[in-house]
C-alpha positions as CSV (number, residue, x, y, z in Angstrom):
1,M,-28.6,191.8,62.7
2,P,-28.0,188.0,62.9
3,D,-30.7,185.8,64.3
4,Q,-29.9,185.5,68.0
5,T,-31.0,181.9,68.3
6,S,-29.0,180.9,65.3
7,A,-25.9,182.8,66.6
8,R,-26.1,180.7,69.8
9,D,-26.0,177.4,68.0
10,T,-22.8,175.5,67.6
11,I,-22.3,174.7,63.9
12,F,-20.3,171.8,62.4
13,A,-19.5,170.6,58.9
14,L,-17.0,168.6,56.9
15,S,-14.5,171.2,55.9
16,S,-12.1,169.2,53.7
17,G,-12.6,167.7,50.2
18,A,-14.8,165.1,48.8
19,L,-14.9,161.6,50.3
20,P,-13.3,159.2,50.3
21,S,-9.9,160.8,51.1
22,G,-6.8,160.2,53.1
23,V,-7.8,162.7,55.8
24,A,-11.2,164.3,56.5
25,I,-11.5,167.4,58.7
26,V,-14.7,168.1,60.6
27,R,-14.8,171.6,62.0
28,F,-17.2,173.0,64.6
29,S,-17.7,176.5,66.1
30,G,-19.8,177.9,68.9
31,P,-20.5,177.8,72.6
32,A,-20.9,174.0,72.8
33,T,-17.5,173.3,71.3
34,R,-16.0,172.3,74.6
35,L,-19.0,170.0,75.2
36,A,-18.5,168.3,71.8
37,L,-14.8,167.7,72.4
38,E,-15.3,166.4,76.0
39,T,-18.1,164.1,74.8
40,M,-16.3,162.6,71.8
41,T,-12.6,162.6,73.0
42,G,-12.8,162.6,76.8
43,N,-11.4,166.1,77.4
44,V,-10.5,169.4,75.8
45,P,-6.9,169.5,74.5
46,D,-4.5,172.4,75.1
47,P,-5.2,175.4,72.8
48,R,-3.8,175.0,69.3
49,V,-2.0,171.7,70.1
50,A,-2.9,168.7,68.0
51,R,-3.5,165.6,70.2
52,L,-3.9,162.0,69.0
53,T,-7.0,160.6,70.6
54,S,-9.8,158.1,70.4
55,I,-13.0,159.6,69.0
56,R,-16.2,158.0,70.3
57,G,-20.0,158.2,69.9
58,T,-22.3,159.2,72.7
59,D,-22.7,155.5,73.5
60,G,-18.9,155.1,74.0
61,I,-18.4,153.1,70.8
62,L,-15.1,153.8,69.1
63,L,-15.6,155.7,65.8
64,D,-12.0,156.5,64.8
65,R,-8.6,157.5,66.1
66,G,-7.4,160.8,64.9
67,L,-6.2,164.3,65.8
68,C,-8.2,166.7,67.9
69,L,-7.6,170.5,68.1
70,F,-9.1,173.3,70.1
71,F,-9.0,177.1,69.2
72,P,-10.5,179.1,72.0
73,G,-12.3,182.4,71.0
74,P,-11.7,185.1,70.2
75,A,-8.3,183.8,68.8
76,S,-10.0,181.6,66.2
77,F,-11.1,181.9,62.6
78,T,-14.8,182.7,63.6
79,G,-14.0,184.5,66.8
80,E,-15.8,181.8,68.8
81,D,-14.6,178.6,70.4
82,C,-13.7,176.3,67.5
83,G,-12.7,172.6,67.3
84,E,-11.4,170.3,64.7
85,L,-11.4,166.5,64.3
86,H,-8.9,165.1,61.8
87,L,-10.3,161.7,60.8
88,H,-9.6,159.0,58.3
89,G,-11.5,160.0,55.2
90,G,-13.9,157.1,54.8
91,R,-17.5,157.8,54.2
92,A,-18.7,155.6,57.1
93,V,-16.2,157.3,59.5
94,V,-17.3,160.8,58.6
95,R,-21.0,159.9,58.6
96,S,-20.8,158.5,62.1
97,V,-18.9,161.5,63.5
98,L,-21.4,164.0,61.9
99,E,-24.3,162.0,63.2
100,T,-22.8,162.0,66.7
101,L,-22.3,165.8,66.6
102,A,-25.9,166.3,65.4
103,S,-27.2,164.4,68.4
104,L,-25.6,166.7,70.9
105,P,-27.6,169.5,72.4
106,G,-27.1,172.9,70.8
107,L,-25.3,171.6,67.7
108,R,-26.5,171.7,64.1
109,M,-25.1,171.3,60.6
110,A,-23.6,174.5,59.3
111,E,-25.2,176.3,56.3
112,A,-23.1,177.1,53.3
113,G,-20.6,179.8,54.1
114,E,-21.7,180.1,57.7
115,F,-18.2,179.8,59.3
116,T,-17.0,182.7,57.2
117,K,-20.2,184.6,57.9
118,R,-19.6,184.3,61.7
119,A,-16.0,185.4,61.2
120,F,-17.4,188.6,59.5
121,L,-20.1,189.2,62.1
122,N,-17.5,188.8,64.9
123,G,-15.2,191.3,63.3
124,K,-12.4,188.8,62.3
125,I,-12.6,189.8,58.6
126,D,-14.4,192.4,56.6
127,L,-16.6,191.9,53.5
128,T,-13.7,192.2,51.1
129,G,-11.7,189.7,53.1
130,A,-14.6,187.2,53.0
131,E,-15.0,187.6,49.3
132,A,-11.2,187.2,48.7
133,L,-11.3,184.0,50.8
134,S,-14.0,182.7,48.5
135,D,-11.9,183.5,45.4
136,L,-8.9,181.8,46.9
137,I,-10.8,178.6,47.4
138,A,-12.0,178.8,43.8
139,A,-8.6,179.7,42.3
140,E,-7.5,177.6,39.4
141,T,-4.4,179.4,38.2
142,E,-1.4,181.0,39.8
143,A,-2.6,184.5,38.9
144,Q,-6.0,183.8,40.5
145,Q,-4.2,182.5,43.6
146,R,-2.0,185.6,43.9
147,F,-4.9,187.9,43.2
148,A,-7.0,186.3,45.9
149,L,-4.2,186.4,48.4
150,A,-3.5,190.1,47.6
151,N,-7.2,190.9,48.1
152,G,-7.2,189.0,51.4
153,T,-4.7,191.4,52.9
154,K,-5.4,194.8,54.5
155,A,-4.6,196.6,51.3
156,H,-8.2,197.3,50.4
157,R,-9.1,198.3,53.9
158,K,-6.1,200.7,54.0
159,L,-7.2,202.2,50.6
160,Y,-10.9,202.6,51.5
161,D,-10.1,203.8,55.1
162,G,-8.0,206.5,53.5
163,W,-10.9,207.6,51.4
164,R,-13.2,207.3,54.4
165,R,-11.0,209.7,56.4
166,K,-11.1,212.2,53.6
167,L,-14.9,212.0,53.3
168,I,-15.2,212.3,57.1
169,K,-13.0,215.4,57.1
170,A,-14.9,217.0,54.2
171,R,-18.3,216.3,55.8
172,A,-17.0,217.6,59.1
173,M,-15.9,220.9,57.7
174,I,-19.3,221.4,56.1
175,E,-21.2,220.3,59.2
176,A,-19.1,222.7,61.3
177,E,-20.0,225.6,59.1
178,L,-23.6,224.6,59.2
179,D,-24.0,223.9,62.9
180,F,-21.2,225.9,64.6
181,A,-20.7,229.0,62.5
182,D,-20.9,231.2,65.7
183,E,-17.8,229.5,67.2
184,G,-14.7,231.7,66.9
185,D,-12.4,228.9,65.9
186,V,-14.5,227.8,62.9
187,P,-13.4,229.7,59.8
188,N,-15.9,230.9,57.3
189,S,-16.5,229.3,53.9
190,L,-15.1,225.9,55.0
191,S,-17.2,224.1,52.4
192,D,-15.3,225.9,49.7
193,E,-12.0,224.8,51.1
194,V,-12.9,221.1,51.0
195,L,-13.7,221.1,47.2
196,D,-10.1,220.4,46.2
197,D,-10.0,217.3,48.5
198,V,-13.4,216.1,47.1
199,R,-12.1,216.5,43.5
200,E,-9.0,214.5,44.4
201,L,-11.0,211.8,46.1
202,R,-13.4,211.6,43.1
203,A,-10.5,211.1,40.7
204,A,-9.0,208.4,42.9
205,V,-12.2,206.5,43.3
206,A,-13.0,206.7,39.5
207,A,-9.5,205.5,38.6
208,H,-9.8,202.6,41.0
209,A,-13.2,201.6,39.7
210,S,-11.9,201.7,36.1
211,G,-9.4,198.9,37.0
212,Y,-12.2,196.3,37.3
213,K,-11.7,195.1,33.7
214,N,-8.2,193.9,34.7
215,A,-9.5,192.2,37.8
216,E,-12.4,190.6,35.9
217,I,-10.0,188.9,33.5
218,I,-7.8,187.7,36.3
219,R,-10.7,186.3,38.3
220,D,-13.0,185.0,35.5
221,G,-10.6,184.4,32.6
222,F,-9.2,185.9,29.4
223,R,-11.8,185.1,26.7
224,V,-10.5,184.0,23.3
225,V,-13.0,183.2,20.5
226,I,-12.0,181.1,17.5
227,L,-13.6,182.4,14.3
228,G,-13.2,181.3,10.7
229,A,-14.9,179.7,7.7
230,P,-16.2,176.2,7.8
231,N,-13.4,173.5,7.5
232,A,-10.7,176.0,8.4
233,G,-9.7,173.7,11.2
234,K,-11.1,175.6,14.2
235,S,-12.3,172.5,16.1
236,A,-9.1,170.7,15.3
237,L,-7.1,173.6,16.7
238,L,-9.3,173.6,19.9
239,N,-8.6,169.9,20.4
240,A,-4.9,170.4,19.8
241,L,-4.6,173.2,22.3
242,A,-6.7,171.4,24.8
243,K,-4.7,168.1,24.2
244,R,-8.0,166.1,24.2
245,D,-10.9,165.6,21.9
246,V,-13.4,168.3,22.9
247,A,-15.0,169.0,19.5
248,I,-16.1,166.7,16.7
249,V,-13.8,167.1,13.7
250,T,-14.9,166.0,10.2
251,D,-14.5,167.2,6.7
252,V,-18.3,168.0,6.5
253,P,-18.9,171.8,6.6
254,G,-21.1,173.1,9.4
255,T,-20.3,170.3,12.0
256,T,-20.0,172.7,14.9
257,R,-23.4,174.2,15.7
258,D,-23.1,175.3,19.3
259,L,-20.3,177.0,21.3
260,L,-17.7,174.8,22.9
261,E,-15.5,176.1,25.7
262,V,-12.1,174.9,27.1
263,N,-10.2,176.4,30.0
264,L,-6.4,176.6,29.6
265,D,-3.8,177.9,32.0
266,I,-1.4,180.1,30.0
267,G,1.3,181.9,31.9
268,G,-0.8,181.7,35.1
269,I,-3.8,183.3,33.5
270,K,-7.1,181.4,33.0
271,V,-7.8,181.5,29.2
272,I,-11.3,180.5,28.1
273,L,-11.0,179.2,24.5
274,V,-14.3,179.1,22.6
275,D,-14.9,177.1,19.4
276,T,-17.6,178.5,17.2
277,A,-19.6,177.6,14.1
278,G,-18.0,178.3,10.8
279,I,-19.0,181.7,9.4
280,R,-20.8,181.4,6.0
281,E,-24.1,182.2,4.3
282,T,-26.6,179.5,5.1
283,E,-30.3,178.8,4.9
284,E,-30.1,176.0,7.4
285,R,-31.9,177.4,10.5
286,I,-30.0,175.6,13.3
287,E,-26.6,176.4,11.7
288,A,-27.7,180.1,11.2
289,I,-28.5,180.3,14.9
290,G,-25.0,178.9,15.7
291,I,-23.3,181.5,13.5
292,E,-25.3,184.3,15.1
293,R,-24.2,183.1,18.6
294,S,-20.6,182.8,17.3
295,L,-20.5,186.5,16.2
296,Q,-22.2,187.6,19.4
297,R,-19.6,185.8,21.5
298,A,-16.8,187.3,19.4
299,Q,-18.1,190.8,20.2
300,E,-17.8,189.9,23.9
301,A,-14.3,188.4,23.6
302,D,-11.0,189.8,24.8
303,L,-9.2,188.4,21.7
304,V,-10.2,186.7,18.4
305,L,-8.2,183.9,16.8
306,L,-9.0,184.2,13.1
307,V,-8.3,180.7,11.7
308,E,-7.9,180.2,7.9
309,D,-7.0,177.3,5.7
310,A,-3.6,178.6,4.6
311,S,-3.6,176.2,1.6
312,M,-7.0,177.6,0.3
313,P,-7.6,181.0,2.1
314,L,-11.1,182.4,1.8
315,P,-11.9,186.1,2.2
316,F,-13.5,186.8,5.6
317,S,-15.6,189.9,6.5
318,G,-17.5,191.0,9.5
319,L,-14.6,190.7,12.0
320,P,-15.5,192.5,15.3
321,E,-13.3,195.4,16.5
322,K,-11.2,193.3,18.8
323,P,-7.5,192.3,19.0
324,V,-7.0,189.6,16.5
325,I,-4.3,186.9,15.9
326,R,-4.5,185.6,12.3
327,V,-3.7,181.9,12.3
328,G,-2.9,180.0,9.1
329,N,-3.8,176.4,9.6
330,K,-2.8,173.3,7.6
331,R,0.8,174.6,7.1
332,D,1.7,171.0,6.1
333,L,-0.2,171.5,2.9
334,L,1.7,174.7,1.9
335,A,4.2,174.5,-0.9
336,D,6.0,177.7,0.3
337,E,5.5,179.0,3.9
338,T,7.2,182.3,3.1
339,L,4.3,183.3,0.9
340,A,1.8,183.1,3.8
341,S,1.1,186.3,5.6
342,Y,-0.2,185.2,9.1
343,D,0.7,186.0,12.7
344,C,1.2,182.3,13.2
345,L,1.3,179.2,11.0
346,V,0.2,175.9,12.5
347,S,-0.9,172.4,11.6
348,A,-3.6,171.5,14.1
349,E,-3.6,167.9,12.8
350,H,0.1,167.3,13.4
351,G,0.8,169.8,16.2
352,D,3.3,171.9,14.3
353,G,3.5,175.6,15.3
354,L,1.3,175.3,18.4
355,D,4.2,176.5,20.7
356,G,4.4,179.7,18.7
357,L,0.6,180.2,18.9
358,L,0.7,179.6,22.7
359,D,3.5,182.2,22.9
360,L,1.3,184.7,21.2
361,L,-1.6,184.0,23.5
362,Q,0.7,184.3,26.5
363,E,2.0,187.7,25.2
364,A,-1.6,188.9,24.8
365,C,-2.6,188.2,28.4
366,E,0.7,188.5,30.3
367,G,0.0,192.1,31.3
368,Y,-2.9,190.9,33.3
369,A,-0.8,188.4,35.2
370,D,1.6,191.2,36.1
371,R,-1.3,193.0,37.8
372,A,-2.4,190.1,39.9
373,S,-0.9,191.6,43.0
374,D,-2.3,195.1,42.5
375,T,-5.1,196.5,44.6
376,L,-8.1,196.3,42.2
377,P,-11.8,196.2,42.8
378,F,-12.5,192.5,42.3
379,R,-16.2,192.1,42.6
380,A,-19.0,193.7,40.5
381,R,-20.6,194.7,43.8
382,H,-17.5,196.9,44.7
383,V,-17.6,198.5,41.2
384,Q,-21.2,199.5,41.4
385,L,-20.8,201.0,44.9
386,L,-17.6,202.8,43.7
387,W,-19.4,204.4,40.8
388,D,-22.4,205.2,43.1
389,A,-19.9,207.1,45.2
390,V,-18.4,208.9,42.2
391,Q,-21.9,210.0,41.2
392,S,-22.6,211.4,44.6
393,L,-19.2,213.2,44.7
394,D,-20.0,214.7,41.3
395,A,-23.4,215.9,42.6
396,S,-21.6,217.5,45.7
397,L,-19.1,219.3,43.5
398,A,-21.9,220.5,41.2
399,E,-23.8,222.0,44.1
400,Q,-23.1,225.8,44.1
401,D,-25.4,227.4,46.6
402,D,-26.8,224.9,49.1
403,I,-24.1,223.6,51.3
404,E,-26.6,221.4,53.1
405,L,-27.2,219.5,49.8
406,R,-23.5,219.4,49.3
407,A,-23.1,217.7,52.7
408,E,-25.9,215.3,51.9
409,H,-24.3,214.2,48.7
410,L,-21.1,213.5,50.6
411,R,-23.1,211.5,53.2
412,V,-24.5,209.3,50.4
413,A,-21.0,208.9,48.9
414,S,-19.7,207.8,52.3
415,Q,-22.5,205.3,52.6
416,S,-21.6,203.8,49.2
417,L,-18.0,203.4,50.2
418,G,-18.9,202.2,53.7
419,R,-21.0,199.3,52.2
420,I,-17.9,197.8,50.6
421,H,-16.2,197.0,53.9
422,G,-17.7,198.9,56.9
423,E,-20.1,201.7,57.8
424,I,-19.4,205.4,58.6
425,D,-21.5,206.6,61.5
426,V,-22.3,209.9,63.3
427,E,-19.7,209.4,66.0
428,D,-16.9,209.6,63.4
429,L,-18.1,213.0,62.3
430,L,-18.5,214.4,65.8
431,D,-15.1,213.2,66.8
432,T,-13.5,214.9,63.9
433,I,-15.4,218.1,64.4
434,F,-14.6,218.4,68.1
435,S,-11.0,217.3,67.9
436,T,-10.3,219.8,65.1
437,F,-12.0,222.9,66.4
438,C,-12.2,222.3,70.1
439,I,-15.9,223.3,70.0
440,G,-17.6,223.7,73.4
441,K,-14.3,224.0,75.2
């Protein structure tokens, strides 16, 4: 339960970007919203109508002229009375407005995420909607944007509610057999009849949970690790793809000691490109640590770019079992390109062949962009709860003799699913039992 004193506070914060800016938006929410608007602008504007007004401090001094809006609850983002002041985005202007709001009774600065938390507590959004909103704000690519918007719809609620109803029905059948076996309209062996529904539900939940890898790549990025021998041109390739000098490039072997990362947007997917230390036998301790980290990161990658000096190729061993694109670098030094057997020939120094390499990278991750609008579990929290539910469903199916234990396992599964976006309570079970069997009529 939320702290009651905290819930009665009216909170405020700068809700737009960093200052200075062309426009700054100060948002507030809570029971003292009308007081704040009346104090600073003279009156409360009509709901959802922007009004140009003078904005003053408690001493009547003019702070700014800007737009004022009022959103009465419950028809607002948080479900409470909300207000907004659209100001000129100077630091002094915003500071004076925030100080004035802080001086009013019942108002305080909002904590991180508190507006969204109040929206959840007041039933305006569920947990998945709140998490999707956070992802939308953090989105860097088109696929991330589309994925967050898809997750912010009611698609997840519809999916989980469908499973919720199946669980309620299964539990209700078993509870009916346990508690109302003497009623004439309750058939015998109901718990056996629900097993097919439970098996179907278990398969659906497991398949959904298995889609998290796709969601993880869309949200967090497609990880590509560049491997190769020293002086193969890995750092030069990283710089060429990033179109800026990220890594130090010299002809001295072993220049790269630590991992360097660059984020690219390829076909709407965030691609995390990692430059690594050149792989070779070495007794130099720091370089050896760098090589060990490189191989470890390659084991965790979604794709490996194996870069070789096409003019002087060296044998390379120890490649992880990952999808690989073999890149021949320094194509400008080749006498005959037709003799080179690579997926792609480039010259990182001159930029030749980079478009072909980018096409290969886009091809490798384009399937994930196509799934950005799918209903996938998009947080590790969801996946853990889904697999917890699967485990409980397995235990219920495995229970042969004790139907009370079978019902208990289903209850635990329902709790796991309920924690994703909403709880299942006793009233749900009783409503299903009585409406289905007319017990006590």
